PASEBA-1860 file (N, C-alpha, C; in nm, 3 decimals):
! residues 241
1> FQILRLCE> -5.154/-1.734/-2.149/-5.025/-1.803/-2.138/-5.044/-1.954/-2.133 ~ -5.137/-1.998/-2.051/-5.161/-2.142/-2.040/-5.215/-2.200/-2.171 ~ -5.299/-2.126/-2.240/-5.353/-2.173/-2.368/-5.240/-2.187/-2.471 ~ -5.153/-2.089/-2.473/-5.041/-2.095/-2.567/-4.946/-2.211/-2.535 ~ -4.924/-2.234/-2.407/-4.840/-2.348/-2.368/-4.904/-2.480/-2.410 ~ -5.035/-2.490/-2.395/-5.104/-2.611/-2.437/-5.090/-2.630/-2.588 ~ -5.107/-2.524/-2.664/-5.090/-2.531/-2.809/-4.948/-2.576/-2.845 ~ -4.852/-2.522/-2.774/-4.713/-2.556/-2.799/-4.689/-2.705/-2.771
9> YLTLCISK> -4.741/-2.752/-2.659/-4.725/-2.893/-2.621/-4.789/-2.985/-2.724 ~ -4.912/-2.955/-2.763/-4.981/-3.039/-2.861/-4.910/-3.039/-2.996 ~ -4.860/-2.923/-3.035/-4.788/-2.913/-3.162/-4.664/-3.002/-3.162 ~ -4.590/-2.998/-3.052/-4.469/-3.079/-3.043/-4.501/-3.228/-3.036 ~ -4.615/-3.261/-2.981/-4.657/-3.402/-2.972/-4.689/-3.460/-3.110 ~ -4.757/-3.382/-3.193/-4.804/-3.436/-3.320/-4.713/-3.403/-3.438 ~ -4.615/-3.318/-3.418/-4.528/-3.279/-3.529/-4.446/-3.397/-3.580 ~ -4.416/-3.394/-3.708/-4.334/-3.497/-3.770/-4.187/-3.456/-3.776
17> FNLFVSDR> -4.167/-3.325/-3.777/-4.030/-3.274/-3.791/-4.021/-3.138/-3.724 ~ -3.921/-3.120/-3.639/-3.902/-2.994/-3.567/-3.768/-2.932/-3.604 ~ -3.768/-2.803/-3.625/-3.645/-2.731/-3.655/-3.617/-2.632/-3.542 ~ -3.503/-2.650/-3.474/-3.464/-2.562/-3.364/-3.337/-2.486/-3.400 ~ -3.317/-2.369/-3.339/-3.201/-2.287/-3.374/-3.079/-2.317/-3.286 ~ -3.096/-2.399/-3.184/-2.983/-2.436/-3.099/-3.016/-2.564/-3.022 ~ -2.912/-2.635/-2.979/-2.932/-2.753/-2.894/-2.999/-2.713/-2.764 ~ -2.965/-2.596/-2.715/-3.023/-2.548/-2.590/-3.174/-2.528/-2.605
25> MLEHYEKT> -3.220/-2.485/-2.721/-3.364/-2.470/-2.745/-3.432/-2.606/-2.747 ~ -3.370/-2.702/-2.813/-3.424/-2.838/-2.816/-3.433/-2.895/-2.675 ~ -3.327/-2.879/-2.598/-3.326/-2.929/-2.461/-3.432/-2.860/-2.376 ~ -3.454/-2.732/-2.400/-3.556/-2.658/-2.325/-3.694/-2.719/-2.344 ~ -3.730/-2.746/-2.469/-3.863/-2.801/-2.496/-3.877/-2.946/-2.447 ~ -3.770/-3.021/-2.455/-3.775/-3.158/-2.402/-3.795/-3.156/-2.251 ~ -3.725/-3.069/-2.185/-3.736/-3.059/-2.039/-3.869/-2.999/-1.995 ~ -3.913/-2.896/-2.063/-4.037/-2.826/-2.026/-4.158/-2.918/-2.037
33> YKLRLRKK> -4.165/-2.994/-2.146/-4.284/-3.075/-2.171/-4.261/-3.225/-2.152 ~ -4.138/-3.258/-2.103/-4.103/-3.399/-2.077/-4.131/-3.486/-2.200 ~ -4.077/-3.440/-2.313/-4.093/-3.510/-2.440/-3.957/-3.550/-2.496 ~ -3.956/-3.655/-2.573/-3.834/-3.695/-2.644/-3.847/-3.647/-2.788 ~ -3.773/-3.544/-2.820/-3.789/-3.478/-2.949/-3.670/-3.495/-3.043 ~ -3.556/-3.536/-2.991/-3.432/-3.533/-3.068/-3.439/-3.612/-3.199 ~ -3.502/-3.728/-3.197/-3.505/-3.813/-3.315/-3.585/-3.752/-3.430 ~ -3.678/-3.664/-3.399/-3.757/-3.601/-3.506/-3.728/-3.451/-3.515
41> SFVMPCFN> -3.609/-3.413/-3.472/-3.572/-3.271/-3.473/-3.438/-3.249/-3.541 ~ -3.419/-3.126/-3.584/-3.293/-3.086/-3.648/-3.255/-2.948/-3.596 ~ -3.126/-2.928/-3.572/-3.078/-2.800/-3.519/-2.999/-2.725/-3.627 ~ -3.040/-2.603/-3.653/-2.971/-2.517/-3.749/-2.968/-2.375/-3.693 ~ -2.852/-2.314/-3.679/-2.846/-2.178/-3.623/-2.904/-2.075/-3.719 ~ -2.943/-1.962/-3.664/-2.987/-1.849/-3.747/-2.862/-1.780/-3.805 ~ -2.864/-1.753/-3.933/-2.756/-1.675/-3.994/-2.805/-1.615/-4.125 ~ -2.745/-1.503/-4.163/-2.787/-1.435/-4.285/-2.673/-1.415/-4.385
49> VDTLDTSN> -2.554/-1.465/-4.351/-2.439/-1.461/-4.441/-2.367/-1.595/-4.430 ~ -2.315/-1.647/-4.541/-2.249/-1.777/-4.534/-2.112/-1.781/-4.600 ~ -2.051/-1.663/-4.618/-1.916/-1.658/-4.676/-1.834/-1.549/-4.606 ~ -1.704/-1.568/-4.607/-1.612/-1.469/-4.549/-1.558/-1.381/-4.661 ~ -1.571/-1.250/-4.644/-1.515/-1.154/-4.739/-1.371/-1.124/-4.695 ~ -1.274/-1.173/-4.772/-1.133/-1.158/-4.734/-1.069/-1.032/-4.793 ~ -1.146/-0.955/-4.866/-1.087/-0.841/-4.937/-1.035/-0.731/-4.844 ~ -1.089/-0.723/-4.724/-1.046/-0.617/-4.631/-0.972/-0.670/-4.509
57> LCEERYNQ> -0.922/-0.792/-4.518/-0.845/-0.848/-4.407/-0.698/-0.812/-4.424 ~ -0.650/-0.720/-4.338/-0.510/-0.678/-4.344/-0.463/-0.643/-4.204 ~ -0.334/-0.646/-4.184/-0.277/-0.623/-4.051/-0.305/-0.481/-4.001 ~ -0.301/-0.384/-4.090/-0.324/-0.244/-4.051/-0.461/-0.227/-3.986 ~ -0.559/-0.294/-4.040/-0.696/-0.284/-3.986/-0.701/-0.326/-3.839 ~ -0.633/-0.432/-3.804/-0.640/-0.487/-3.669/-0.542/-0.421/-3.571 ~ -0.470/-0.321/-3.620/-0.385/-0.241/-3.531/-0.462/-0.124/-3.473 ~ -0.585/-0.103/-3.523/-0.669/0.007/-3.477/-0.785/-0.049/-3.396
65> NVFCYVGS> -0.810/0.010/-3.281/-0.915/-0.040/-3.191/-1.050/0.025/-3.221 ~ -1.105/-0.014/-3.336/-1.235/0.036/-3.379/-1.341/-0.068/-3.346 ~ -1.440/-0.027/-3.268/-1.549/-0.115/-3.226/-1.676/-0.077/-3.303 ~ -1.770/-0.170/-3.313/-1.894/-0.137/-3.381/-2.014/-0.202/-3.312 ~ -2.127/-0.137/-3.331/-2.256/-0.189/-3.287/-2.350/-0.175/-3.406 ~ -2.413/-0.285/-3.445/-2.507/-0.284/-3.556/-2.641/-0.336/-3.507 ~ -2.747/-0.259/-3.527/-2.879/-0.306/-3.486/-2.969/-0.193/-3.442 ~ -3.087/-0.230/-3.396/-3.183/-0.131/-3.348/-3.152/-0.097/-3.202
73> LAAWQCFP> -3.232/-0.007/-3.147/-3.218/0.027/-3.005/-3.328/-0.040/-2.923 ~ -3.386/-0.148/-2.977/-3.486/-0.225/-2.903/-3.424/-0.279/-2.776 ~ -3.504/-0.288/-2.671/-3.453/-0.325/-2.540/-3.375/-0.456/-2.542 ~ -3.422/-0.554/-2.619/-3.359/-0.686/-2.618/-3.220/-0.686/-2.680 ~ -3.186/-0.579/-2.757/-3.053/-0.572/-2.817/-2.949/-0.512/-2.722 ~ -2.996/-0.465/-2.608/-2.906/-0.423/-2.498/-2.806/-0.314/-2.538 ~ -2.855/-0.211/-2.604/-2.767/-0.099/-2.639/-2.707/-0.032/-2.516 ~ -2.784/-0.006/-2.410/-2.725/0.055/-2.290/-2.612/-0.029/-2.229
81> KTVELYRK> -2.630/-0.159/-2.224/-2.525/-0.247/-2.171/-2.401/-0.244/-2.260 ~ -2.426/-0.238/-2.390/-2.315/-0.231/-2.484/-2.236/-0.103/-2.464 ~ -2.306/0.009/-2.450/-2.241/0.138/-2.430/-2.162/0.139/-2.300 ~ -2.219/0.080/-2.194/-2.150/0.075/-2.065/-2.021/-0.005/-2.074 ~ -2.026/-0.118/-2.147/-1.906/-0.198/-2.166/-1.803/-0.121/-2.246 ~ -1.847/-0.055/-2.352/-1.754/0.024/-2.433/-1.696/0.140/-2.352 ~ -1.776/0.201/-2.265/-1.727/0.312/-2.183/-1.608/0.269/-2.098 ~ -1.614/0.148/-2.043/-1.503/0.095/-1.963/-1.380/0.071/-2.050
89> IEAAVPDA> -1.405/0.024/-2.171/-1.295/-0.001/-2.263/-1.228/0.131/-2.303 ~ -1.311/0.230/-2.335/-1.258/0.360/-2.377/-1.173/0.425/-2.267 ~ -1.213/0.403/-2.143/-1.138/0.461/-2.031/-0.998/0.400/-2.021 ~ -0.985/0.275/-2.065/-0.857/0.205/-2.055/-0.777/0.210/-2.186 ~ -0.847/0.234/-2.295/-0.781/0.234/-2.427/-0.810/0.368/-2.496 ~ -0.719/0.464/-2.486/-0.744/0.600/-2.536/-0.778/0.607/-2.686 ~ -0.726/0.514/-2.766/-0.750/0.521/-2.910/-0.874/0.443/-2.954 ~ -0.953/0.394/-2.858/-1.075/0.321/-2.892/-1.176/0.413/-2.959
97> FLKVYTSD> -1.247/0.358/-3.056/-1.349/0.436/-3.129/-1.469/0.346/-3.154 ~ -1.589/0.397/-3.133/-1.711/0.319/-3.149/-1.793/0.368/-3.267 ~ -1.824/0.277/-3.358/-1.914/0.308/-3.470/-2.049/0.242/-3.444 ~ -2.153/0.322/-3.448/-2.289/0.272/-3.426/-2.367/0.285/-3.555 ~ -2.424/0.174/-3.600/-2.509/0.174/-3.719/-2.650/0.134/-3.679 ~ -2.741/0.231/-3.682/-2.878/0.207/-3.640/-2.971/0.304/-3.714 ~ -3.096/0.265/-3.729/-3.192/0.354/-3.795/-3.236/0.466/-3.701 ~ -3.224/0.443/-3.570/-3.264/0.544/-3.471/-3.143/0.628/-3.431
105> QETAKNYL> -3.095/0.707/-3.525/-2.966/0.775/-3.508/-2.968/0.883/-3.399 ~ -3.073/0.963/-3.395/-3.076/1.073/-3.299/-3.079/1.022/-3.155 ~ -3.160/0.918/-3.133/-3.166/0.860/-2.998/-3.031/0.803/-2.958 ~ -2.964/0.738/-3.051/-2.832/0.681/-3.024/-2.731/0.791/-2.991 ~ -2.732/0.899/-3.068/-2.640/1.010/-3.043/-2.662/1.069/-2.906 ~ -2.787/1.092/-2.870/-2.819/1.150/-2.739/-2.774/1.058/-2.626 ~ -2.795/0.928/-2.644/-2.758/0.834/-2.539/-2.606/0.830/-2.521 ~ -2.533/0.827/-2.631/-2.387/0.822/-2.626/-2.331/0.949/-2.561
113> KQAGIKNY> -2.393/1.063/-2.592/-2.349/1.190/-2.534/-2.374/1.191/-2.383 ~ -2.492/1.146/-2.341/-2.525/1.142/-2.200/-2.437/1.042/-2.123 ~ -2.396/0.936/-2.191/-2.312/0.834/-2.126/-2.167/0.877/-2.115 ~ -2.134/0.990/-2.177/-1.998/1.042/-2.167/-1.900/0.976/-2.263 ~ -1.950/0.914/-2.368/-1.862/0.852/-2.466/-1.795/0.961/-2.548 ~ -1.664/0.950/-2.565/-1.588/1.056/-2.631/-1.569/1.031/-2.780 ~ -1.532/0.910/-2.815/-1.495/0.881/-2.954/-1.600/0.791/-3.020 ~ -1.682/0.848/-3.103/-1.787/0.768/-3.165/-1.841/0.834/-3.292
121> SVGFVTQD> -1.909/0.754/-3.371/-1.984/0.804/-3.485/-2.114/0.726/-3.492 ~ -2.217/0.787/-3.546/-2.348/0.722/-3.560/-2.394/0.737/-3.704 ~ -2.437/0.627/-3.762/-2.485/0.632/-3.899/-2.581/0.519/-3.927 ~ -2.622/0.509/-4.052/-2.712/0.400/-4.093/-2.677/0.360/-4.235 ~ -2.670/0.230/-4.259/-2.646/0.178/-4.393/-2.741/0.061/-4.418 ~ -2.773/0.037/-4.542/-2.856/-0.079/-4.576/-2.771/-0.205/-4.568 ~ -2.837/-0.320/-4.565/-2.768/-0.448/-4.547/-2.661/-0.471/-4.653 ~ -2.687/-0.433/-4.777/-2.591/-0.457/-4.884/-2.465/-0.371/-4.872
129> KLPMALSN> -2.474/-0.260/-4.799/-2.358/-0.172/-4.782/-2.288/-0.194/-4.648 ~ -2.340/-0.284/-4.567/-2.284/-0.308/-4.434/-2.141/-0.361/-4.439 ~ -2.107/-0.456/-4.528/-1.969/-0.504/-4.533/-1.867/-0.393/-4.550 ~ -1.896/-0.296/-4.636/-1.803/-0.185/-4.656/-1.796/-0.098/-4.530 ~ -1.909/-0.078/-4.463/-1.912/0.003/-4.342/-1.830/-0.061/-4.229 ~ -1.826/-0.193/-4.228/-1.754/-0.265/-4.123/-1.611/-0.302/-4.162 ~ -1.569/-0.259/-4.279/-1.441/-0.305/-4.334/-1.318/-0.263/-4.255 ~ -1.331/-0.160/-4.169/-1.215/-0.120/-4.087/-1.242/-0.138/-3.938
137> CKFGFIIR> -1.347/-0.214/-3.904/-1.378/-0.239/-3.763/-1.305/-0.363/-3.714 ~ -1.259/-0.357/-3.592/-1.185/-0.469/-3.533/-1.276/-0.558/-3.449 ~ -1.358/-0.496/-3.364/-1.448/-0.570/-3.274/-1.594/-0.530/-3.298 ~ -1.685/-0.624/-3.277/-1.828/-0.596/-3.286/-1.903/-0.653/-3.167 ~ -1.999/-0.579/-3.115/-2.071/-0.619/-2.993/-2.198/-0.700/-3.023 ~ -2.215/-0.809/-2.947/-2.342/-0.883/-2.942/-2.370/-0.909/-2.794 ~ -2.424/-0.811/-2.727/-2.448/-0.818/-2.583/-2.596/-0.846/-2.556 ~ -2.621/-0.942/-2.469/-2.758/-0.982/-2.438/-2.775/-1.003/-2.287
145> DNILVNNV> -2.901/-0.990/-2.240/-2.933/-1.021/-2.101/-2.933/-1.172/-2.082 ~ -2.900/-1.214/-1.961/-2.897/-1.357/-1.930/-3.037/-1.405/-1.894 ~ -3.119/-1.423/-1.997/-3.256/-1.471/-1.980/-3.278/-1.585/-2.080 ~ -3.383/-1.662/-2.058/-3.405/-1.783/-2.136/-3.408/-1.760/-2.286 ~ -3.480/-1.657/-2.330/-3.493/-1.634/-2.474/-3.356/-1.611/-2.539 ~ -3.263/-1.553/-2.465/-3.128/-1.533/-2.518/-3.041/-1.656/-2.499 ~ -3.067/-1.733/-2.394/-2.992/-1.857/-2.372/-3.008/-1.954/-2.489 ~ -3.128/-1.957/-2.548/-3.156/-2.053/-2.655/-3.136/-1.994/-2.795
153> ATPTKMST> -3.107/-1.866/-2.806/-3.102/-1.798/-2.935/-2.968/-1.816/-3.007 ~ -2.967/-1.782/-3.136/-2.843/-1.774/-3.214/-2.852/-1.649/-3.304 ~ -2.824/-1.532/-3.249/-2.841/-1.407/-3.323/-2.769/-1.405/-3.458 ~ -2.837/-1.358/-3.561/-2.778/-1.352/-3.695/-2.659/-1.256/-3.702 ~ -2.653/-1.164/-3.607/-2.545/-1.065/-3.606/-2.407/-1.131/-3.602 ~ -2.399/-1.250/-3.543/-2.271/-1.320/-3.535/-2.219/-1.350/-3.676 ~ -2.303/-1.406/-3.761/-2.257/-1.439/-3.897/-2.222/-1.311/-3.975 ~ -2.295/-1.204/-3.949/-2.266/-1.076/-4.016/-2.126/-1.028/-3.981
161> YLSCGVIP> -2.096/-1.027/-3.852/-1.963/-0.983/-3.808/-1.853/-1.072/-3.865 ~ -1.870/-1.203/-3.852/-1.766/-1.296/-3.897/-1.740/-1.281/-4.046 ~ -1.845/-1.264/-4.124/-1.829/-1.252/-4.270/-1.748/-1.129/-4.308 ~ -1.748/-1.028/-4.221/-1.675/-0.904/-4.247/-1.539/-0.901/-4.176 ~ -1.503/-1.011/-4.111/-1.376/-1.015/-4.041/-1.375/-0.940/-3.910 ~ -1.493/-0.911/-3.856/-1.504/-0.840/-3.728/-1.500/-0.941/-3.614 ~ -1.414/-0.919/-3.517/-1.401/-1.009/-3.402/-1.519/-0.985/-3.308 ~ -1.603/-1.086/-3.286/-1.724/-1.065/-3.205/-1.697/-1.064/-3.055
169> IYSDCISA> -1.757/-0.967/-2.988/-1.760/-0.961/-2.842/-1.902/-0.998/-2.803 ~ -1.921/-1.119/-2.752/-2.057/-1.169/-2.731/-2.079/-1.215/-2.588 ~ -2.202/-1.205/-2.543/-2.238/-1.250/-2.408/-2.233/-1.403/-2.402 ~ -2.164/-1.456/-2.303/-2.152/-1.602/-2.295/-2.280/-1.669/-2.243 ~ -2.384/-1.589/-2.215/-2.513/-1.649/-2.179/-2.584/-1.704/-2.303 ~ -2.535/-1.671/-2.422/-2.587/-1.729/-2.546/-2.525/-1.867/-2.558 ~ -2.597/-1.969/-2.516/-2.539/-2.101/-2.496/-2.473/-2.159/-2.620 ~ -2.539/-2.147/-2.735/-2.484/-2.205/-2.859/-2.350/-2.141/-2.895
177> FKEHFSHY> -2.339/-2.010/-2.878/-2.214/-1.943/-2.909/-2.104/-1.984/-2.812 ~ -2.140/-1.996/-2.686/-2.041/-2.039/-2.587/-1.992/-2.180/-2.619 ~ -2.083/-2.267/-2.660/-2.047/-2.405/-2.692/-1.962/-2.415/-2.817 ~ -1.997/-2.343/-2.922/-1.930/-2.358/-3.050/-1.806/-2.271/-3.068 ~ -1.799/-2.157/-2.999/-1.692/-2.062/-3.027/-1.590/-2.043/-2.916 ~ -1.615/-2.097/-2.798/-1.528/-2.068/-2.683/-1.385/-2.115/-2.702 ~ -1.362/-2.217/-2.786/-1.226/-2.268/-2.803/-1.151/-2.200/-2.917 ~ -1.220/-2.108/-2.987/-1.152/-2.034/-3.094/-1.079/-1.913/-3.037
185> KYFVPVSE> -0.970/-1.876/-3.103/-0.885/-1.767/-3.053/-0.946/-1.630/-3.076 ~ -1.007/-1.611/-3.193/-1.052/-1.476/-3.230/-1.202/-1.457/-3.208 ~ -1.242/-1.488/-3.086/-1.376/-1.460/-3.035/-1.358/-1.408/-2.893 ~ -1.448/-1.320/-2.849/-1.436/-1.262/-2.715/-1.566/-1.283/-2.637 ~ -1.576/-1.394/-2.563/-1.694/-1.413/-2.478/-1.683/-1.326/-2.353 ~ -1.792/-1.263/-2.314/-1.790/-1.180/-2.193/-1.903/-1.222/-2.100 ~ -1.875/-1.217/-1.972/-1.976/-1.247/-1.872/-2.037/-1.116/-1.823 ~ -2.135/-1.127/-1.736/-2.205/-1.008/-1.686/-2.108/-0.909/-1.621
193> NSCAEVMD> -2.119/-0.782/-1.664/-2.043/-0.672/-1.603/-1.892/-0.694/-1.602 ~ -1.840/-0.761/-1.704/-1.697/-0.786/-1.710/-1.643/-0.743/-1.845 ~ -1.529/-0.676/-1.844/-1.463/-0.641/-1.970/-1.318/-0.689/-1.970 ~ -1.282/-0.773/-1.874/-1.145/-0.824/-1.864/-1.107/-0.904/-1.988 ~ -1.203/-0.983/-2.040/-1.176/-1.064/-2.157/-1.143/-0.977/-2.277 ~ -1.213/-0.865/-2.291/-1.189/-0.774/-2.402/-1.050/-0.713/-2.389 ~ -1.012/-0.673/-2.269/-0.881/-0.613/-2.246/-0.769/-0.709/-2.284 ~ -0.786/-0.836/-2.252/-0.685/-0.936/-2.288/-0.670/-0.945/-2.439
201> KLCQKIDV> -0.782/-0.942/-2.511/-0.778/-0.951/-2.657/-0.717/-0.825/-2.719 ~ -0.740/-0.710/-2.656/-0.684/-0.586/-2.707/-0.532/-0.588/-2.703 ~ -0.480/-0.662/-2.607/-0.334/-0.666/-2.586/-0.263/-0.762/-2.682 ~ -0.337/-0.852/-2.743/-0.272/-0.951/-2.828/-0.262/-0.905/-2.973 ~ -0.157/-0.949/-3.040/-0.139/-0.915/-3.182/-0.224/-1.010/-3.264 ~ -0.293/-0.957/-3.363/-0.382/-1.037/-3.446/-0.304/-1.098/-3.563 ~ -0.311/-1.229/-3.573/-0.255/-1.301/-3.688/-0.367/-1.309/-3.791 ~ -0.359/-1.227/-3.894/-0.469/-1.215/-3.990/-0.497/-1.346/-4.062
209> SALAEEYE> -0.394/-1.419/-4.099/-0.414/-1.546/-4.170/-0.480/-1.649/-4.079 ~ -0.444/-1.649/-3.950/-0.506/-1.741/-3.854/-0.652/-1.705/-3.832 ~ -0.681/-1.576/-3.823/-0.819/-1.530/-3.807/-0.903/-1.572/-3.928 ~ -0.850/-1.551/-4.047/-0.922/-1.588/-4.168/-0.948/-1.738/-4.173 ~ -0.851/-1.817/-4.130/-0.868/-1.963/-4.130/-0.977/-2.006/-4.033 ~ -0.979/-1.945/-3.914/-1.083/-1.976/-3.817/-1.222/-1.948/-3.872 ~ -1.240/-1.828/-3.925/-1.371/-1.788/-3.972/-1.414/-1.865/-4.096 ~ -1.320/-1.894/-4.185/-1.353/-1.973/-4.305/-1.398/-2.114/-4.266
217> NLFLSYYN> -1.333/-2.170/-4.166/-1.372/-2.304/-4.119/-1.515/-2.305/-4.067 ~ -1.555/-2.196/-4.003/-1.692/-2.187/-3.951/-1.795/-2.177/-4.063 ~ -1.758/-2.111/-4.172/-1.850/-2.102/-4.285/-1.853/-2.232/-4.367 ~ -1.758/-2.320/-4.338/-1.760/-2.453/-4.400/-1.831/-2.555/-4.311 ~ -1.861/-2.514/-4.189/-1.923/-2.608/-4.095/-2.049/-2.549/-4.031 ~ -2.034/-2.466/-3.931/-2.147/-2.415/-3.854/-2.242/-2.329/-3.938 ~ -2.187/-2.253/-4.032/-2.269/-2.165/-4.115/-2.268/-2.210/-4.263 ~ -2.273/-2.339/-4.284/-2.267/-2.395/-4.419/-2.408/-2.417/-4.474
225> TQYYITEI> -2.453/-2.329/-4.560/-2.589/-2.337/-4.614/-2.616/-2.469/-4.686 ~ -2.522/-2.512/-4.769/-2.544/-2.634/-4.847/-2.558/-2.756/-4.757 ~ -2.482/-2.758/-4.647/-2.493/-2.870/-4.553/-2.635/-2.879/-4.497 ~ -2.690/-2.766/-4.455/-2.825/-2.766/-4.396/-2.932/-2.801/-4.500 ~ -2.915/-2.752/-4.622/-3.010/-2.788/-4.728/-3.010/-2.939/-4.749 ~ -2.890/-2.997/-4.756/-2.877/-3.141/-4.780/-2.938/-3.222/-4.667 ~ -2.905/-3.186/-4.544/-2.951/-3.264/-4.428/-3.102/-3.252/-4.408 ~ -3.155/-3.132/-4.422/-3.300/-3.114/-4.405/-3.374/-3.185/-4.518
233> SKRLQILL> -3.320/-3.181/-4.639/-3.382/-3.251/-4.752/-3.389/-3.401/-4.725 ~ -3.284/-3.457/-4.669/-3.283/-3.600/-4.636/-3.395/-3.633/-4.539 ~ -3.410/-3.549/-4.437/-3.515/-3.573/-4.336/-3.654/-3.566/-4.400 ~ -3.674/-3.467/-4.484/-3.805/-3.449/-4.546/-3.838/-3.562/-4.644 ~ -3.736/-3.611/-4.713/-3.757/-3.723/-4.806/-3.801/-3.848/-4.733 ~ -3.742/-3.869/-4.615/-3.781/-3.984/-4.533/-3.927/-3.974/-4.491 ~ -3.969/-3.852/-4.455/-4.107/-3.830/-4.412/-4.207/-3.853/-4.526 ~ -4.164/-3.822/-4.648/-4.253/-3.830/-4.763/-4.259/-3.969/-4.826
241> T> -4.173/-4.060/-4.780/-4.174/-4.196/-4.837/-4.247/-4.295/-4.746
END
């Protein structure tokens, strides 16, 4: 551990250009090693989609309380916490339905059955077929533990959900998401062991055009591939001259 920390410190000292996935990550390294890194650093979030698919945005879709979970059952993805949160929602919302897309289907089915979840389906689709699979989902879960690695992260799942018109239910311990999305209407930040925020959102009527405008604006700013290409290119050109 100490050797790796020394390597990390030396690397940051001699580097010409640093790329971080969040401001919180940059601040972490500045604070940890007492270094001034901002002038030679650039922040770009992790994302794997950069456009909004508007083909399945309709009022009927958002009148149904269909939730989804996409990902593996690795511990860091917090599937048990997600299921527990959904269990509370299902108890209060009889028409709630959970769609789980994971490669570990049997384990997911057994866990959902043991947790007493009533309305659910489990399946697996490849990345290219995911938009169609999510085309009738209203909410999507991005639940994480409140630990440092998650505080500084920017999970790609957020861009996946937004591109499909899925309203994200995300842990507010993800600092970048809390900073960038908390003032938007069609996002659901949740704190530890709380589902009150989700219940409030379930009660509101979704304005589809307003939701589309919010998400499109984010793909023109926060998830704008061309912007990051341009800005990083400028930095690299300066280094090479």
